[in-house]
N, C-alpha and C positions, 0 to 999 in steps of 0.2 A: 377428906383425903385419907386413904387407908394407911395406917402406920406400918412402917417396915420393921419386921422383927429384928431384934438386936443381933441374933446369930447370923442373919443374912448380911447385915452391915459389916460384921466382923469378917465374913467370908469374902465379901467384895473388897474390903480394905486389904485383906491378905493377898488377893489376886493382883490388886494395884501395886502393892509392895513388890511382889515377885516379878511383875513386868518391868518395873522401874529398875530393880536390882539387875535383872538380866540385861537390860539396855546399857546400864553403866558398865557391867563387866565386858560386854561386847565392845563398847567404846574404848575401854582400857586396853583390851586385846589389840584393837586396831591401832591405837597409839603406840603400843609396845612394838608391834610388827613394823609400823612405819619408821619408828625410831631405829630399830634394828637394821632395816634396809638402808636407811640413810647412813648409818655407821659403816656398813659394808662398802657402800660406794665411796665414802670418805676415805676409808683405808686403801681402797683401790687407787683413788686419785693421789693420795700421799705417796704410795708406792711408785706410781707413774712419774711423779715429779722427782723422786729420788733417783730413779733409773735414768731419767732424762739428764739429770745433773751429772751422773756417772758417765754417761755416754759422751757428754761434751768434754770430758777429760778433767773437770774440776776436782772430782773426788780424789783422783790419784795425784794430779800435778800440784794443785794449790792447797788442798786441805789435808791430804793423807787420810789415814784410817780413823782419825778422831772426829770426822765430820758428824757422824751420828751421835756421838757423845755430846758434842756441843749443841747440836740441834735438839737433842732430848732435854738438855739442861735449860735451854731458852724456852722451849714449849712448856716444860714443867713449871718454870718460874711464872710464866704468863697465864697458863691455864690450869695448873694444879696437876694432881696425879693422873696417870694413865698414858703418859707419853715417854715410856722408858725406851732405852736402846733396843730391848727385845721386841717391843711393840713396833717400832720403826723398821726393824729388820724383818718382822713378819709382813708388814705392809709391802716392802720391796719384794719379798718372796711371793706374796699373793699376786702382785702385778705380773711378775715373771710367769707364774703358773697359769694365769687366766687371760693374759694378753699376749705376751711374747712367745710362749711355747705353744699356745693353742692356735695361733694364726700367724703366718710369716708377716713381718712388718719391720720397717726401718724408721717409721715416723716417731718423733718424740711424743711424750704424753700431751704436751701443749698442743701440738699439731693434731694429734689424734682426737683429743677432746673437742677441739674446735670443729673439725669435720664431722665428728660424731653427733654434734648437736643438730646438724643438718641431715645426716644419713641415718641417725638413730641406731648406730651399729655398736654401741657400747655393749659389753657382756651383760646379759640379763641375770641379775642376782635375786633369788627369791628365798634363799636359805639364811640361816643366822651366821654370825661371825664365827661361832663355835663350830658350825658345820664346815665352813670354808678353811678353818685352821686344820681340820682333819684332811680335807680334800687336797689342799695344796701340798701335803706331804707325799702324795702319790705321784710318782714320776711318770708312770705309764699313762699317756693321754687317753687311750681308749678305756682303760680301767677307771680313770678319774671321771670321765664323762658318764660311764655306766652308773657309778655310785651317785653322781649328782642327779641324774634322771630319776633313779629309784628313790632317793631321799625326798625329792620333790613330789613324786607321784604317790608314794606310800606314806608320806607325812612322817618320816622317821625322825625321832628326836636325835640329837647329836650323839647321845650315848649309844643308841642302837646303831647308828651309822658307824661309830667307832668299833662296835662289836662286830658288825658285818665285814668291815675292812680287816679286822684282826682275824676273823674266821675264814678269810680268803674266799668270800662268796663269789667274786668275779671269776677267780681261777677255777673254783669247783664247778660252777655252771659251764664255763668254757670247756673244761675237760669232759663234761657230761654230754655236750651237744655235738651235732655234726658241724663241719667246718663253716658252712655258709651261715648258719645261725649265729655262730660266734662273732662273725664280722658285723652282725646287726646289733649286738649288745650295746656298743658304744653310741649307736644312732637312735635306737628306740627303747633301750632298756630291756627288761624281761617281758616278752610277749608270749602269752600262753595260747597256743594254737592246737596243741596235741597233748594227751596225757603225759607223755615223756618229758614235756617242757616243765613239769612240776618237780621232776626228780633231780636232786643234787647227789653227787657221789664224791666224798662221803657227806653224810649229815652230821653236823657238829653239835654235840650235846654237853658241852663243858659246863653250861649253866645248871645242870642237874646236881652238881656237887659230888658225883660218884667218882671214885678213884679207879683209874684204869688198871692199876696193879693190885686191886683188892677184889675178892670174890663177891658176887652179888647174884641174886636170883632174877628170873624174868619178872616175877611179881614185884620185886623191889624196883626194878627198872621202870615198870609200869606205874607204880606209886609215885616215883620221882617225876615222871612225865606229867601225871595228873596234877601234882602239886605245883608244877611250873607250866601249866597248860597253855597260857597265853603266849609265853616265850617260845614254847615248842611249836605252836601253830605258826608263829611268825618265822621261825627257822625253816619250816616246811615250805613256806612261800605264800603266794597270793590266793585269796579266796577260800581258805580252809575254815570250816565250821565243825565244832565238836558235837557229836550226837550221843555216843555211849561208850562205856568200857565194858569188857567182858560180856558183849552182846550175845545172848543165847538164842539159838534157833534149833529146832528139833526136826530131824529127818529120819524116817524109818525107825522111829522109837529111840533113836540115839540123840543125845544132846551135844551140841558143838558150841564153842565160845570164841568169838572174835575179840582179840585184845582191845583194839580201838576201832570205832566206827566214826569216820568223819564224812563231811560232805563238802564238795567244792562247788561254790556257787557260780564260778566262771565257766567251768566245764559242765556244770549241771549233772553231776554224777556222785554216787557213793564212792568213798575211798576207804578201803579196809587195810588196817595195819596189823601185822603180826610181829611180835618182838622175839628175837632169837639171840641169846647171849653166847652161842657157840657158832661154829662154822655151819653154813647153810647146807642142808642135804636135799636130795631129790624128793624125799618124803615131805619136807616142808613146802616145797614148791607144789607138789600134788595136792596137799591140804589146802593151800591158798587158792588153787584153781577150783577146788570144790566150793570154797566159801564164795568166790566170785560168781560161779555158776548159780549158786543158790540165790544170791541177791539179784542177779539178772533175771531169773525166772519167777521169783516169788515176792520180791520186795520193790524193785524199781518200778516207777510208773512209765507209761508209754512215751511221754515226752522227754524222759530223762535219758542221758547217754549211758553207755555200758559202764559197769562198775570197774574201778581200778583196784588192784591188789598190790600192796607194797610190803615186802619182807625186809624189815629193818634188822640187820644182823651184824655180828661182830666181824665176820669175815665171809668171803664167798669166792667161789670158783666160777669165773665168767663162762668158761667152756661148759661146765656142768649146767649152768642156767640155760644157756643157749640150746644144749642138747635135750634138756628135759621139757622145756616149754615149746608149744607150737609157735610159729613165726608171728601169728596174729594175736598172740596172748596179750591181754591188757594187764600183765603182771610184771612187776619190776623188783629186782633185788638191789638194795643199796646198803652199803656199810655205814656204821655210825662210829664216831670217835668221841671219847669223853674228855678230850683235850684239844686245844687249838692246834691246827695243823702247822707244819713247817712251811711258811709262806714262800721262802726262798726256793724250796724244792718244787712247790707247785708252779711258781713263776718260771723256773727253769724248764719244767715239763711243757708248760704252755708255749714258751718261746720255741722250743723244738717243734712243737705241733704246728704253730703258725708258720715257721720257716718252711716246713714240709708243704704246707698248703700253698704258700706263695710260690715255691719252686714248681709245684704241680700246675698252678695257674699260668706261670710263666711259660712252661713247656707247651701248654695248650694254645697259646696265642701265636 
């Protein structure tokens, strides 16, 4: 029998170790996910029982405001830490957010839970408790549903979900879309069907660490974006991949440089980004049109879609953009901000916008 070299045995043993380690880590992840899901459903059930108790009048009439204090003390004595009044209050709020406010009902939790075992109509929870603590603070049902869909679909960590809520992603998308698409955000999340679906206005770049009241150059802005590239691509949206910075191309013996060249795998097209730290001019728009034309004629492949151009600028005049660009131009100007937006102001604008939409729809019927 031929003797197996020691190096081959070592390699085989290393492969065995790696396979077993990967399987153990996968098992641990599954256990952690199952435990987390069970915790979420437990908190939902606790909230349901507390709400049922309140609805029957016991909370006000028999026990007064101290019921959660006493309940917390007894649970802590029996089970240990983790059952504070704050936790029980969050359970109640969680149930209100995802059962009572999301679907009209008058059944108690006991009745609901009994019938749900047969109809399987309990809310489907697939995110962590940390995610739901963020979501249940959102009063607007459409907005909450949108963030829940996107957090599930995009596999957002709870910190990125918190950042997206804080940066008013829902309002920014809604105010950038036509009215019919806005109504679909809470049902399907963000669906990219057209290049304009990738554009937010404004784009929020607070994570770059640049101060809005300090001077900086376009090259410094570009350097900051490259240093936080993953976060920047996530802020842009779905499907963006980085290809190059300061991409040079030569035409008629002149060199030109595109600040950032990206690719969107969903739209299957190049995305060119030019950075402008001042107000956008018609010369900037004309230059981007030339960049897009060059990529369409000399770079993109036959199966790829037309190139998108994005001018990321400090400020812009929408009338100037509309007058300068042809109607079918695949070029978009969007402002950026180096600070989180005023969420209340955006919500107010969106409410006015939706009220106008509903009034228009009502007059058509």
